[in-house]
C-alpha positions as a Markdown table, in Angstrom:
| # | Residue | x | y | z |
|---|---|---|---|---|
| 1 | Unk | 0.0 | 0.0 | 0.0 |
| 2 | Unk | 2.8 | 2.4 | 0.8 |
| 3 | Unk | 4.2 | 2.0 | -2.8 |
| 4 | Unk | 0.8 | 2.8 | -4.3 |
| 5 | Unk | 0.6 | 6.1 | -2.2 |
| 6 | Unk | 4.1 | 7.0 | -3.4 |
| 7 | Unk | 3.1 | 6.5 | -7.0 |
| 8 | Unk | 0.0 | 8.7 | -6.5 |
| 9 | Unk | 2.1 | 11.4 | -4.9 |
| 10 | Unk | 4.6 | 11.3 | -7.8 |
| 11 | Unk | 1.7 | 11.6 | -10.3 |
| 12 | Unk | 0.3 | 14.6 | -8.5 |
| 13 | Unk | 3.6 | 16.4 | -8.5 |
| 14 | Unk | 4.1 | 15.8 | -12.2 |
| 15 | Unk | 0.7 | 17.2 | -12.9 |
| 16 | Unk | 1.4 | 20.3 | -10.9 |
| 17 | Unk | 4.7 | 20.8 | -12.8 |
| 18 | Unk | 2.9 | 20.5 | -16.1 |
| 19 | Unk | 0.3 | 23.1 | -15.1 |
| 20 | Unk | 2.8 | 25.9 | -14.8 |
| 21 | Unk | 2.7 | 28.2 | -17.8 |
| 22 | Unk | 6.0 | 28.9 | -19.4 |
| 23 | Unk | 7.5 | 32.3 | -18.8 |
| 24 | Unk | 7.0 | 34.6 | -21.8 |
| 25 | Unk | 9.8 | 37.1 | -22.3 |
| 26 | Unk | 8.5 | 40.6 | -22.9 |
| 27 | Unk | 9.8 | 42.3 | -26.0 |
| 28 | Unk | 12.4 | 45.0 | -25.4 |
| 29 | Unk | 10.8 | 48.4 | -25.3 |
| 30 | Unk | 12.9 | 51.5 | -26.3 |
| 31 | Unk | 13.4 | 53.6 | -23.2 |
| 32 | Unk | 12.3 | 56.8 | -24.9 |
| 33 | Unk | 9.0 | 55.2 | -26.0 |
| 34 | Unk | 8.1 | 55.2 | -22.3 |
| 35 | Unk | 9.9 | 58.4 | -21.3 |
| 36 | Unk | 8.8 | 61.6 | -23.0 |
| 37 | Unk | 11.1 | 64.1 | -21.3 |
| 38 | Unk | 12.6 | 65.2 | -18.0 |
| 39 | Unk | 10.6 | 67.8 | -16.1 |
| 40 | Unk | 12.8 | 70.6 | -14.6 |
| 41 | Unk | 10.9 | 73.0 | -12.5 |
| 42 | Unk | 12.2 | 74.7 | -9.3 |
| 43 | Unk | 10.6 | 71.9 | -7.2 |
| 44 | Unk | 12.1 | 69.1 | -9.3 |
| 45 | Unk | 15.6 | 70.7 | -9.2 |
| 46 | Unk | 15.3 | 70.7 | -5.4 |
| 47 | Unk | 14.3 | 67.0 | -5.5 |
| 48 | Unk | 17.5 | 66.3 | -7.5 |
| 49 | Unk | 19.7 | 68.1 | -5.0 |
| 50 | Unk | 18.1 | 66.9 | -1.8 |
| 51 | Unk | 16.4 | 63.5 | -2.5 |
| 52 | Unk | 18.5 | 62.1 | -5.4 |
| 53 | Unk | 15.3 | 62.0 | -7.6 |
| 54 | Unk | 14.5 | 63.0 | -11.2 |
| 55 | Unk | 11.0 | 63.8 | -12.4 |
| 56 | Unk | 10.0 | 62.4 | -15.8 |
| 57 | Unk | 6.9 | 62.9 | -17.9 |
| 58 | Unk | 6.1 | 59.5 | -19.2 |
| 59 | Unk | 3.5 | 57.8 | -21.4 |
| 60 | Unk | 0.3 | 57.7 | -19.5 |
| 61 | Unk | -0.3 | 53.9 | -20.1 |
| 62 | Unk | 3.2 | 52.9 | -18.8 |
| 63 | Unk | 3.5 | 51.0 | -15.5 |
| 64 | Unk | 6.1 | 51.5 | -12.8 |
| 65 | Unk | 8.1 | 48.4 | -13.8 |
| 66 | Unk | 8.2 | 49.7 | -17.4 |
| 67 | Unk | 9.4 | 53.1 | -16.2 |
| 68 | Unk | 12.0 | 51.6 | -14.0 |
| 69 | Unk | 13.4 | 49.4 | -16.8 |
| 70 | Unk | 13.3 | 52.4 | -19.3 |
| 71 | Unk | 15.2 | 54.7 | -16.9 |
| 72 | Unk | 17.8 | 52.0 | -16.0 |
| 73 | Unk | 18.3 | 51.2 | -19.7 |
| 74 | Unk | 18.5 | 54.8 | -20.8 |
| 75 | Unk | 20.9 | 56.0 | -18.1 |
| 76 | Unk | 22.7 | 52.8 | -16.9 |
| 77 | Unk | 22.0 | 53.7 | -13.3 |
| 78 | Unk | 20.1 | 51.4 | -10.8 |
| 79 | Unk | 16.7 | 52.7 | -9.5 |
| 80 | Unk | 15.4 | 52.1 | -6.0 |
| 81 | Unk | 11.9 | 53.6 | -6.2 |
| 82 | Unk | 9.4 | 54.9 | -8.7 |
| 83 | Unk | 6.4 | 56.9 | -7.7 |
| 84 | Unk | 3.8 | 58.1 | -10.2 |
| 85 | Unk | 0.9 | 60.5 | -10.3 |
| 86 | Unk | -1.3 | 62.1 | -13.0 |
| 87 | Unk | -1.2 | 65.9 | -12.7 |
| 88 | Unk | -4.0 | 68.4 | -13.5 |
| 89 | Unk | -2.9 | 68.7 | -17.1 |
| 90 | Unk | -3.4 | 65.0 | -17.6 |
| 91 | Unk | 0.3 | 64.1 | -17.8 |
| 92 | Unk | 1.8 | 61.2 | -16.0 |
| 93 | Unk | 4.7 | 62.2 | -13.8 |
| 94 | Unk | 7.2 | 59.6 | -12.5 |
| 95 | Unk | 9.4 | 60.5 | -9.6 |
| 96 | Unk | 12.5 | 58.2 | -9.9 |
| 97 | Unk | 14.8 | 57.7 | -7.0 |
| 98 | Unk | 18.3 | 56.4 | -7.8 |
| 99 | Unk | 20.4 | 53.9 | -5.7 |
| 100 | Unk | 23.7 | 55.6 | -6.1 |
| 101 | Unk | 24.2 | 58.9 | -4.2 |
| 102 | Unk | 24.4 | 61.8 | -6.6 |
| 103 | Unk | 23.3 | 59.8 | -9.6 |
| 104 | Unk | 20.3 | 62.1 | -10.3 |
| 105 | Unk | 22.6 | 65.2 | -10.3 |
| 106 | Unk | 25.1 | 63.4 | -12.7 |
| 107 | Unk | 22.3 | 62.5 | -15.1 |
| 108 | Unk | 20.9 | 66.0 | -15.0 |
| 109 | Unk | 24.3 | 67.5 | -15.8 |
| 110 | Unk | 24.7 | 65.1 | -18.7 |
| 111 | Unk | 21.3 | 66.1 | -20.0 |
| 112 | Unk | 22.3 | 69.8 | -19.7 |
| 113 | Unk | 19.5 | 70.6 | -17.3 |
| 114 | Unk | 21.6 | 71.8 | -14.4 |
């Protein structure tokens, strides 16, 4: 009887493994298809200096993971946090915090904003 139970357990495990859907790789999206431009107002410049963040205007349908991947691919700098909101003009703003200290300032200088 013990052998019969072991065979049943093995069959159940093999069925569970077969039920898993294969992972589908997402197609590579160009970073600037997601990112429209960097927003540089007085408030966003302060965020660069004090919080190591850049503010981007992004495509309204983009998700936080897409924004994170786009910024990391475009600027080759790791991102720790992405916060989004839709402003009164109907644009989607993404506040992107960088892992490396001073990375936002370096990127802003490279872009010619500061």
